[in-house]
C-alpha positions as CSV (number, residue, x, y, z in Angstrom):
1,M,0.0,0.0,0.0
2,M,1.2,3.5,-0.8
3,L,-0.3,6.9,0.1
4,L,0.0,9.8,-2.4
5,V,-0.5,13.5,-1.9
6,A,0.3,16.6,-3.8
7,D,-0.1,20.4,-3.3
8,V,0.6,20.3,0.4
9,H,1.1,24.1,0.5
10,G,2.0,24.3,4.2
11,A,-0.6,21.8,5.6
12,W,2.0,20.3,7.9
13,A,-0.4,19.0,10.6
14,R,-2.4,17.1,8.0
15,L,0.7,15.8,6.4
16,R,2.0,14.5,9.8
17,R,-1.3,12.7,10.4
18,V,-1.2,11.0,7.1
19,A,2.4,10.1,7.3
20,A,1.8,8.5,10.7
21,G,-0.7,6.1,9.2
22,G,2.0,3.6,8.1
23,G,3.2,2.5,4.6
24,P,5.2,4.5,2.1
25,I,4.1,8.1,1.4
26,L,4.7,9.7,-1.9
27,V,4.7,13.6,-2.0
28,L,4.3,14.9,-5.5
29,G,5.3,18.5,-5.2
30,D,4.3,22.0,-4.1
31,L,5.2,21.8,-0.4
32,P,5.5,25.5,0.5
33,N,2.5,27.8,0.6
34,L,3.6,30.7,-1.6
35,I,0.1,32.1,-1.8
36,D,-3.4,30.9,-0.9
37,Y,-5.6,32.8,-3.3
38,R,-8.6,32.0,-1.1
39,T,-7.2,33.7,2.0
40,M,-4.4,35.8,0.5
41,D,-1.8,34.5,2.8
42,G,1.5,32.8,2.2
43,L,5.2,33.3,1.8
44,L,4.9,35.9,-0.9
45,V,2.6,38.0,1.2
46,E,5.2,37.9,4.0
47,V,7.9,39.1,1.6
48,F,6.0,41.6,-0.6
49,G,2.8,42.5,1.4
50,K,-0.8,41.9,0.5
51,G,-1.2,44.8,-1.9
52,V,1.5,43.7,-4.4
53,V,0.5,40.1,-4.2
54,A,-3.2,40.9,-4.8
55,E,-2.4,43.1,-7.8
56,A,-0.2,40.5,-9.4
57,S,-2.6,37.7,-8.6
58,H,-5.5,39.6,-10.2
59,L,-3.5,40.1,-13.4
60,R,-2.5,36.4,-13.6
61,W,-6.1,35.3,-13.1
62,S,-7.2,37.6,-15.9
63,G,-4.5,36.1,-18.2
64,D,-2.2,39.1,-18.2
65,Y,1.0,37.2,-17.2
66,E,3.3,39.9,-18.5
67,G,1.5,42.5,-16.4
68,A,1.9,40.3,-13.4
69,R,5.6,40.0,-14.1
70,R,5.9,43.8,-14.3
71,V,4.4,44.1,-10.9
72,W,6.9,41.6,-9.4
73,R,9.8,43.4,-11.2
74,A,8.7,46.7,-9.8
75,A,8.4,45.3,-6.3
76,T,11.8,43.7,-6.5
77,R,13.7,46.6,-8.0
78,G,16.6,47.5,-5.8
79,R,15.8,44.8,-3.3
80,G,16.8,41.7,-5.2
81,K,19.4,40.3,-2.8
82,E,17.2,41.1,0.2
83,I,14.1,39.5,-1.2
84,S,16.1,36.4,-2.4
85,A,17.6,35.9,1.0
86,R,14.2,36.4,2.8
87,L,12.3,34.0,0.5
88,G,15.1,31.4,0.7
89,S,15.0,31.5,4.5
90,L,11.2,31.1,4.5
91,L,11.4,28.2,2.0
92,R,14.0,26.5,4.1
93,E,11.7,26.8,7.2
94,D,8.9,25.2,5.2
95,Y,11.0,22.3,4.0
96,L,12.2,21.7,7.5
97,A,8.5,21.7,8.6
98,A,7.7,19.2,5.9
99,A,10.6,17.0,6.9
100,A,9.5,17.0,10.5
101,A,5.9,16.1,9.4
102,L,7.3,13.1,7.4
103,A,9.8,12.0,10.1
104,G,9.7,8.3,10.7
105,A,7.8,7.5,7.5
106,E,9.2,5.8,4.4
107,A,8.8,8.9,2.4
108,Y,9.6,9.9,-1.2
109,A,9.2,13.4,-2.6
110,T,9.5,15.2,-5.9
111,Y,9.1,18.9,-6.7
112,G,6.3,21.1,-8.1
113,N,6.1,24.4,-9.8
114,V,6.3,26.5,-6.5
115,D,9.3,24.5,-5.1
116,D,13.0,25.2,-5.2
117,P,14.3,21.7,-6.2
118,V,17.9,22.4,-5.1
119,L,16.9,23.6,-1.6
120,M,14.2,20.9,-1.3
121,A,16.6,18.1,-2.2
122,E,19.1,19.4,0.3
123,V,16.7,19.6,3.2
124,M,14.8,16.4,2.4
125,G,18.1,14.4,2.0
126,S,19.4,15.6,5.3
127,A,16.2,14.4,7.0
128,G,16.4,10.9,5.4
129,I,13.6,11.6,2.9
130,R,14.2,10.3,-0.6
131,F,14.1,13.2,-3.1
132,V,13.5,11.7,-6.6
133,D,13.4,13.3,-10.0
134,G,14.0,11.8,-13.4
135,E,14.5,8.3,-12.0
136,A,12.6,5.2,-10.9
137,V,12.8,3.4,-7.5
138,E,11.3,0.2,-6.3
139,I,8.6,0.6,-3.7
140,G,6.7,-2.4,-2.4
141,G,7.8,-4.5,-5.3
142,L,6.7,-2.0,-7.9
143,R,8.8,0.2,-10.2
144,V,7.8,3.8,-9.5
145,G,9.0,6.7,-11.7
146,F,9.2,10.3,-10.6
147,A,9.5,13.4,-12.8
148,G,9.2,16.7,-11.0
149,G,8.5,20.2,-12.0
150,G,5.6,22.2,-13.4
151,I,5.0,23.6,-16.9
152,G,3.5,27.0,-17.0
153,P,3.8,30.8,-17.6
154,D,6.7,31.5,-15.3
155,P,9.9,30.5,-17.3
156,G,13.0,30.8,-15.1
157,A,11.2,30.0,-11.9
158,P,13.1,27.2,-10.1
159,G,10.2,24.8,-10.2
160,I,9.3,25.3,-13.9
161,V,10.6,23.0,-16.6
162,T,10.2,23.0,-20.4
163,E,8.5,20.2,-22.3
164,D,11.9,19.1,-23.6
165,E,13.3,18.9,-20.1
166,M,10.3,16.9,-19.0
167,G,10.7,14.6,-22.0
168,D,14.3,14.0,-21.1
169,K,13.4,13.1,-17.5
170,L,10.8,10.6,-18.7
171,S,13.1,9.0,-21.2
172,R,15.6,8.4,-18.4
173,I,12.9,6.7,-16.3
174,G,11.8,4.2,-18.9
175,A,9.1,1.7,-18.3
176,V,7.4,1.7,-14.8
177,D,4.4,0.3,-13.0
178,I,3.5,3.7,-11.7
179,L,4.4,7.2,-13.0
180,C,4.4,10.1,-10.5
181,T,4.6,13.7,-11.7
182,H,3.5,17.0,-10.4
183,V,2.0,18.2,-13.7
184,A,-1.0,16.6,-15.4
185,P,-0.9,15.0,-18.8
186,A,-2.2,17.0,-21.7
187,V,-5.8,15.8,-21.4
188,G,-8.3,18.7,-21.3
189,P,-10.4,17.8,-18.2
190,L,-7.4,16.7,-16.1
191,G,-5.5,19.9,-16.7
192,Y,-8.3,22.5,-16.6
193,D,-8.9,24.3,-13.3
194,V,-12.6,25.2,-13.2
195,V,-12.1,27.9,-10.6
196,A,-9.0,29.6,-12.0
197,G,-10.3,29.1,-15.6
198,S,-6.9,28.0,-16.8
199,S,-5.2,24.9,-18.0
200,K,-1.8,23.4,-16.9
201,H,-0.6,20.2,-18.5
202,S,2.3,18.5,-20.2
203,V,2.4,17.1,-23.7
204,A,5.6,15.2,-22.9
205,V,3.8,13.3,-20.1
206,L,0.9,12.4,-22.3
207,E,3.3,11.1,-25.0
208,Y,5.1,9.0,-22.3
209,L,1.8,7.5,-21.2
210,M,0.9,6.6,-24.8
211,D,4.3,5.1,-25.5
212,Q,5.2,3.3,-22.2
213,R,1.7,2.5,-21.1
214,P,2.2,2.4,-17.3
215,P,-0.8,1.0,-15.5
216,F,-1.0,4.0,-13.2
217,H,-0.2,7.7,-13.3
218,Y,-0.5,10.0,-10.3
219,F,-0.1,13.8,-10.3
220,G,-1.3,17.1,-8.7
221,D,-0.9,20.8,-9.7
222,V,-4.5,21.4,-10.7
223,H,-6.4,22.4,-7.6
224,Q,-10.0,22.3,-8.8
225,P,-9.9,20.0,-11.9
226,Q,-12.7,19.4,-14.3
227,A,-12.0,15.7,-13.8
228,T,-9.9,14.0,-11.1
229,A,-9.5,10.6,-12.9
230,W,-9.2,9.6,-16.5
231,R,-8.0,6.7,-18.6
232,V,-5.4,7.3,-21.2
233,G,-5.1,4.2,-23.3
234,F,-3.8,1.5,-20.9
235,T,-3.1,4.0,-18.0
236,R,-5.4,5.1,-15.2
237,C,-4.6,8.7,-14.3
238,R,-5.5,10.3,-11.0
239,N,-5.1,13.7,-9.5
240,V,-3.9,13.3,-5.8
241,G,-4.1,17.0,-4.8
242,F,-5.3,19.6,-3.5
243,F,-4.0,18.3,-0.2
244,R,-4.0,21.7,1.6
245,S,-7.8,21.8,1.1
246,T,-8.8,18.1,1.3
247,G,-6.3,16.8,3.9
248,R,-6.8,13.4,2.3
249,A,-4.2,11.1,0.7
250,V,-5.0,8.8,-2.2
251,R,-4.3,5.1,-1.5
252,H,-2.7,2.8,-4.0
253,G,-2.8,-0.9,-3.4
């Protein structure tokens, strides 16, 4: 039996409760809470303040990603080193909290679009949690592949990868019994967020599913999907987020 979660976004008490249930736990990215659009709190609010975050968020939700980037650039101007140091410190605190929540469990973690994979790998590794990306491991007699990262409108962000980079990771993984990613495959209902009114998905992941035909694919990223489960050829696909909201893990086996 495995337990899978994604989009933890700071829900450490809930993560601790699930991890204490026994069995391997697989965490599929987005551990820190950069911003909760429902409550307008999170690490970015701590760093930039509510006004800046609300303005940038409104522009993103309206589809004006360049406008949102202008807001961030203006808020960062002249404060780059200070902001980078502050955000890095807050992220480290969140990864330490995540590691404490997972302490004692057989835990595996990959990264999502809001994560810093280098910092996450460092903290998780120091805590005895297996950070996995672009590789397969054996868990409970099954070959499980992990490919981290999100694909979206924020190129250059630490947690964002290109389709080519995702394809390279998947090619290194090869055939598996279970594929775990943060991002959804390019299947309309799985990648479409009905609240945000936007779609996030990966063509490379879909091509992998059609080519390698793993029996199962688990992912997160889309908080309010049009569909949580879908079959792509031979593969059963399942969204295992939005853990910050649901507090529930998905059980495999």
